[in-house]
N, C-alpha and C positions, 0 to 999 in steps of 0.2 A: 504493499500499499504506500502510495506517495506521501511525503510529509504534508503536502497541502490538503490532501483528502483526509488524512488522519486528523489534522487540526480542525477541519470543517465538521467532521463527524462528532468530535469531542465537544465543539462549540454548540452544535445543535442540541446535544444531550444536556449540556449545562443550561441552556436557555429554556428547554422544555421542562426540566425538573424545577427550576426556579419559578417559572410561570405557574405551573400546577400548584406549587406550595402557596404562592401568594393568592391565587384565585380562591382556594379553599379557605384560607385564613380570613380574607376580607368578606366572603359570603357569610361566614360565622359571625363576624363582627357586626355586620349590618342588621342582623336579626336581634341583637341584644341592646341596641340603643346607642346614643351619642357617646356616653362615657366609655363603654367597652369598645365601641367603634374607634374612638380616638386613641385608646390605649393599645389596641391591637394594631392599628395603623402605624404606630411608632415603634412597634417591636422590629427587630432587624429582619423583616420579611424580605426586603430586597438587598439590604447591605450585608446581612449575614451570609447568604449564599454567595454573594459577590466576593466577600472576604475569604470564604472557603476556597473559591476558585483562584483567588490571588495567592493563597497559601500554598496551593499545589504548584505554583510556578515561581515563587519568590521566598526569600529567607526571612528569619524572624525580625531582623533589623528593618527590612522593608515594611513588614506588617506593623511594627511599633510606630514607625514614622507616619505611615498611612493613618493610623488611629488618631494622631494629633490633628492631622488635616481634616479628618472626619469630625472631630470635636469642634473645630473651627466652623465648618460648614453646618454643623448642627445648629449653631446660633442663627445662621442664615435661614435654615428650615423653620426655626421658631418664628422668624419674621414672615416667612411664607405663610404659615398657618394663621398667624395673627392678622396679617394684611387681608387675606381672603375672608377671615371671620368678620372683620369690620365692613368690608366692601359688599359682602353678600347679603347684608341686612336689607339693602335697598336696590342693589345693582343686578344686572343680568349676568348670566354665566360668562358671556364673552367679555364683558367689561371687568368683572370681578377677577376671573382667572387670568385674563390678558394683562391687567395691571399688576397683579400679583407676580406673574412671571417676569414682567419687566423689572420689578423691584428685585426679585430673586436673582435674575441674571446679572444685574448690575453689581449687587453685593457679592455674588459668587465669583465674578471676575476679579473684583478687588481682593477677595480672600485668596484666590488662586495666585495672585501676583505677589503675595507675601509669604515669607518663610516663617511659619508659626512655631513658637515654643509652647510647651505645655501650659506655662503660667499665663501667657498672653491669651491662649484659647479659653482657659478657665475664666479669666477675668471677663472676656467678651461674653461668654455664656451666662455668667452671673448677671451682668448688666441687662442683656437682652431678655433673659428669663424673668427678671423682676418687672420690667416694663410690660412684657407680653402677658404675663399672668394677671397683672392689674387691669390691662385693657379688656381681656376676654372673659374675665371672671363672671360678669353678669349674663353672659351669653352662652354658658355651657349647659344649661338645663332645659333646652327646648326639646319637647318630645319628638321622636322620630316615627313618622307614619310608615306603615308597611308598604314596601315597594315590590311590584311585580317585576320579575327579571326575565330577560330575553337572552337568546343564545349569544347575541352580539355583545352583551355586557361582559360575559366571560371572555370572549375573544378580545375585547378591548383591554381588559386587565392583563390577560396573558401576553398580548402583543407589546404593551408598554414595558412590562418587566423583562420580557425576553430581549427587547431592543436594548435596554440598559445593560444587561449582562453581556450581550454580544459586543457592544461597544467597549465596555470595560475590559473584558478579557482580551479583545483584539488589540487594544491600544495601550494596555498597561505597561508593556515593555518599553514603549516609546515615551510615555508621558511621565514616568517616574512615580515614586511613592506618594508624594504630596498630592499631585493631580489625581492619582488613582484613588486616594482616600476621599478627595472631594467628589469625584465621580460616583464612588460607591454609595454615597448617601444622597444622590439626586432624588428629589421628592416624588418618585414615580408612583408609590402606593397612595400618597395623599392626592396626587393628581388624578389617579384612576377613580378614587372615591368621589371626588368633586365632579368629574365628568359624568359619572353615572347617576349621582343623586340630585344634582342641583335642579335640573329642569323637571324631575319627577317627584322628588320629595319636597323641593322648595329650597330657597336660598338659606333661610334661617335654620331649619333642621340640619342641613349640610354644614353650615357654619358652626353649629353646636358640636359636630364631630371634630372639626378643625380646632375649635376652642379647647376641647379636651385633649387634642393632640399636642397642644402646647404643653400641657401638664405631662403627657407621656414622654415628651422629648427630654425631660429631665432624666428619666431612666436610660434613654439611649445615650445621653451624654456621659452618665456614670459608667455605662458599659464600654464606651470609648476609652475612658481613663483606665479602667480595669485592663483592657486589651493592651494599652500602651505599656503598663507596668509589668504585665505578666508574660508578654510574648517572648522576650529573650530568656528570662530565667526558667520559665516552665515549658517553653516550646509552643509552636503554632497551634496545635490541636487542643491542648489543655487550655491555653489562654482563650481561644475562641469559644470553647464550651463554657468556661467560667463567665466570660462577658455575656454570652446568651443567657445564662442562668441569672445574672444580675439584672438584665433588662426584663426578663420574665418576672422575676421576683419583685421588682419595683411595681410593675403593672398590677400584679396580684395583690400587693399590699394596698395600693390605692383603691382597687376594687373592693377589697375587704373592708377597708375603712369607710367607704361610701355605704356599703351594706349595713354596717354597724351604726350608721347615722351621723358620722362625722362629715363636716363640710370641707372637702378637700378639692 
């Protein structure tokens, strides 16, 4: 088998596995309301498999450096979720998502132009999270109406995630660890939820999912920090497993706190 064909077959398998995983997870999230939807959307559904594929091709230093870049772009994703949440209260899908992406792209390009240290990325996340949580807090509790799904909903989600994985794996050797870390946390899951729900469930219920996603991105940020510190001493696979457990554990803790009546 030629090297090109071997690479193509592996890439197709990677894209298909990741897309199937994300489709299943987001369908489960939509049935449980905005809080669970936002928390599940910010689990490493896209970034986790993308990092697994990066780990197959790169060493622990690459993974640790990529985690710092992912932490920096996590702040940009918080801005993404908060911006859409505010705009979707009154604006159409085209205006809300288009403006949100214009903001995200501008900030992501700035972030990609900088060489991030862990401390700088932490400070940025702290500032953005404080502002984001304050802005979206009143908008997190809108009920989610039941949405009938069609076959193209699943195709859309699968296609978006598969495209991200394909681009990341193909170009990660050329763009380096920092750009790979940025690309790994492209808001593909958040985007797919917005595209599917906005016109059918309404802007405000969809915005409630994104508002809860701001809270969920705290857990993702902690997972990035965990990955950075554990990649080299513990190895790629152990560190990825621990980071995933941290992200899931945070989301479960928030969900349980809400069930017990705490305002989180």
